[in-house]
Each structure stands twice: as structure tokens, then as C-alpha cells.
C-alpha positions as CSV (number, residue, x, y, z in Angstrom):
1,M,-19.3,-27.4,-15.2
2,M,-22.5,-25.7,-14.7
3,I,-21.3,-24.4,-11.4
4,A,-18.1,-22.8,-13.1
5,G,-20.3,-21.1,-15.8
6,I,-22.5,-19.8,-13.2
7,I,-19.8,-18.2,-11.5
8,E,-18.4,-16.6,-14.5
9,I,-21.6,-15.3,-15.4
10,A,-22.0,-13.6,-11.7
11,A,-18.6,-12.4,-12.1
12,G,-19.3,-10.9,-15.3
13,I,-22.2,-9.2,-13.9
14,I,-19.9,-7.7,-11.3
15,V,-17.2,-6.6,-13.5
16,L,-20.2,-4.8,-15.4
17,R,-21.5,-3.2,-12.7
18,K,-18.6,-2.7,-10.5
19,A,-15.1,-3.0,-12.8
20,E,-12.8,-1.8,-9.8
21,I,-14.0,-5.1,-7.7
22,G,-14.7,-7.3,-10.4
23,G,-11.1,-7.1,-11.9
24,Y,-10.2,-8.7,-8.8
25,I,-13.0,-11.3,-8.6
26,V,-11.9,-12.5,-12.4
27,S,-8.4,-12.5,-11.1
28,G,-8.9,-14.5,-8.1
29,W,-11.2,-17.1,-10.2
30,L,-8.7,-17.5,-12.7
31,A,-5.9,-18.0,-10.6
32,V,-7.9,-20.5,-9.0
33,V,-9.0,-22.7,-12.2
34,A,-5.5,-22.6,-14.1
35,P,-4.0,-25.0,-11.1
36,T,-7.1,-26.9,-12.0
37,L,-6.2,-27.2,-15.7
38,L,-2.5,-27.5,-15.2
39,A,-3.2,-30.9,-12.9
40,G,-4.6,-32.8,-15.8
41,F,-1.7,-31.2,-18.0
42,S,-3.7,-31.5,-21.3
43,Y,-4.6,-27.8,-21.2
44,V,-1.6,-26.2,-20.7
45,G,-2.3,-23.3,-23.4
46,V,-5.5,-22.9,-22.0
47,T,-3.5,-22.3,-18.2
48,V,-1.3,-20.1,-19.6
49,R,-4.1,-17.8,-21.2
50,D,-5.7,-17.8,-17.9
51,L,-2.7,-16.9,-16.0
52,V,-2.1,-13.8,-18.4
53,I,-5.8,-12.6,-18.3
54,A,-5.3,-13.0,-14.3
55,I,-2.5,-11.1,-14.1
56,S,-4.0,-8.3,-16.4
57,A,-6.6,-8.2,-14.6
58,I,-5.8,-7.0,-11.4
């Protein structure tokens, strides 16, 4: 989880500096995280939220 946190902080800094590129990075990261959450089938609500945010970040 610490690595995920570091990646999310780095993505946030990239969005702060360059929003055009950062949106794609955040969208890709959320698209990668969503299937991982769905595999356990205990975080379906979070998975749907992440996918919606990923689509809207583009």
C-alpha cells in the first residue's frame, strides 16, 4: 500500500504541474487499480467509483 500511496502522490503532483498529461496518468492508474479491487469482490462500490473517475479524468 505504501507504493500505491507514493504513486498516487506522484500522480497528484504531475496533475498539479501539467493537468493535460496528469489526467491521462491518473485515468490509467485508476483503470489498473479497479480490476484489482474487483478481484476480491468486496469493494465493488469503490471499483465503480474509480472507473467513473477514470473516465471523467480523460
